[in-house]
C-alpha positions in Angstrom: -25.6 -18.0 -26.7 -25.7 -18.6 -23.0 -22.8 -21.3 -23.0 -20.4 -19.7 -25.4 -21.0 -16.1 -22.9 -20.5 -18.6 -19.4 -17.4 -19.9 -21.5 -16.2 -16.9 -22.1 -16.3 -15.3 -18.4 -15.2 -18.5 -16.9 -12.0 -18.1 -19.8 -11.5 -14.7 -18.4 -11.4 -15.2 -14.8 -8.9 -18.1 -14.9 -6.8 -16.4 -17.0 -6.3 -13.4 -14.2 -6.0 -15.9 -11.9 -3.0 -17.2 -13.9 -2.0 -13.7 -15.0 -0.8 -13.0 -11.2 1.3 -16.0 -11.5 3.1 -14.6 -14.8 4.1 -10.7 -13.4 7.1 -9.6 -15.0 9.5 -7.7 -12.4 7.3 -4.0 -12.0 3.9 -5.4 -12.8 1.4 -4.8 -10.3 -1.9 -7.0 -9.5 -4.5 -5.1 -8.2 -8.0 -7.0 -6.9 -10.6 -5.6 -4.1 -8.4 -7.0 -1.3 -5.4 -8.1 -2.4 -2.6 -6.6 -4.5 0.2 -9.2 -5.6 4.0 -8.5 -7.7 5.8 -11.3 -8.8 7.9 -11.6 -5.3 5.2 -10.1 -3.1 1.8 -10.9 -1.8 -0.2 -7.9 0.4 -3.9 -9.0 2.1 -6.5 -6.8 3.5 -9.1 -8.2 5.6 -11.6 -7.0 8.6 -10.5 -7.9 11.6 -14.0 -7.7 13.5 -17.0 -6.1 13.1 -15.3 -2.8 13.9 -13.1 -0.4 11.9 -10.1 -2.2 12.1 -8.3 -4.3 9.4 -5.4 -6.2 9.5 -2.6 -6.2 6.2 -0.6 -9.2 5.5 2.8 -8.9 3.5 4.1 -12.2 2.3 6.9 -12.9 0.4 6.2 -15.5 -2.1 10.0 -16.9 -2.8 10.3 -17.7 1.1 7.1 -18.0 2.4 7.9 -15.0 5.0 5.0 -13.7 6.4 4.2 -10.6 8.7 0.6 -9.4 9.9 -0.1 -6.0 11.0 -3.7 -4.7 12.4 -5.0 -1.1 12.2 -8.1 1.3 12.5 -9.4 2.6 9.5 -10.6 6.5 9.4 -13.7 5.1 8.4 -16.1 1.8 9.0 -15.8 0.2 5.2 -12.7 -2.2 4.9 -10.1 -0.2 2.7 -8.8 -1.8 -0.9 -5.3 -1.4 -2.5 -5.0 1.6 -4.6 -0.7 2.1 -5.0 2.1 -0.1 -4.3 5.6 1.3 -4.8 9.2 0.2 -3.9 11.3 3.1 -2.5 14.4 4.0 -1.0 14.2 6.1 2.4 17.4 6.5 5.2 19.3 3.8 3.8 16.3 1.6 3.8 14.4 -0.2 0.7 10.7 0.2 2.0 7.6 -1.1 0.1 4.7 1.9 0.3 1.2 0.9 -0.4 -1.6 3.6 -0.1 -5.1 2.2 0.5 -8.3 4.1 -0.5 -11.8 3.9 1.9 -14.6 4.4 0.4 -16.5 7.6 1.7 -20.0 6.8 2.1 -21.3 9.9 3.7 -22.8 13.1 2.9 -19.9 15.3 1.8 -20.5 14.6 -2.2 -17.1 16.3 -2.9 -15.2 13.9 -1.0 -14.9 10.0 -3.4 -12.8 8.3 -1.3 -10.0 8.9 1.4 -5.9 8.0 0.9 -3.7 6.5 3.4 -0.4 5.3 3.0 2.0 2.5 4.9 5.6 2.2 4.9 7.6 -1.3 5.3 11.1 -2.0 5.5 11.4 -4.1 2.6 14.0 -6.5 4.3 11.8 -7.5 7.6 8.2 -6.2 6.1 8.5 -4.5 10.0 5.9 -1.8 10.0 7.5 2.2 10.1 4.5 4.7 9.5 1.7 5.9 8.3 0.8 9.0 6.4 -2.4 10.5 5.6 -2.6 11.0 1.8 -1.5 9.3 -1.6 1.8 8.2 -2.3 2.3 11.4 -4.6 1.7 13.5 -2.0 4.9 12.3 -0.1 8.6 14.0 -1.0 10.5 11.0 -1.6 13.9 11.6 -0.1 15.0 12.4 3.0 14.1 16.0 4.1 17.5 17.0 5.2 18.4 16.8 1.2 16.7 19.9 0.0 17.6 23.1 0.6 15.2 25.4 2.7 14.2 27.4 0.0 12.5 24.6 -2.1 10.5 22.9 1.2 7.6 25.6 0.0 7.8 23.6 -3.3 7.6 19.7 -1.6 4.6 17.5 -1.5 2.7 18.1 1.5 4.3 14.9 3.2 8.0 14.6 3.9 10.4 12.3 4.8 12.9 13.2 8.5 15.3 10.4 8.9 15.8 9.4 12.6 19.1 7.3 12.5 19.9 6.2 16.2 16.8 8.0 17.9 14.6 4.6 18.1 13.9 1.2 15.9 12.3 3.5 13.1 14.4 4.2 10.1 12.4 7.6 9.4 9.0 9.0 9.8 6.5 11.4 7.9 5.8 14.4 8.6 
């Protein structure tokens, strides 16, 4: 009985590893420290004993890779929570929401979320917003009528055409 259980667990573990390779176009594979799509792999890792962590983006087809280091709002290393591709200010963007486990005396909070934006073409870091991907109005702020502003999510996108290297910022 024990041998059968161990074999079943081994088959499940090996099928999970294989499932990351056989993803369909819109599927995502999440684990504690990474998220993968058919063509993209994003790895989160601690940098040192402080609150710094790294985000490494790798294109599976070309092998291109970029690594960034960020400060976390809490000492725990974040986990990938949601990954999406979007289009902002004439740029294709990768939006990665990460969750930080909340281990403090405030029981009403279970986690904190931040969303990082990277340009899809070259993995250039664009901006970070405190909150979940669904808290972001997924269009340029100039596209909305002023009367609609109160109905929008709390985080919006402002295009910065010609104002520097970044295509947009969250505000």
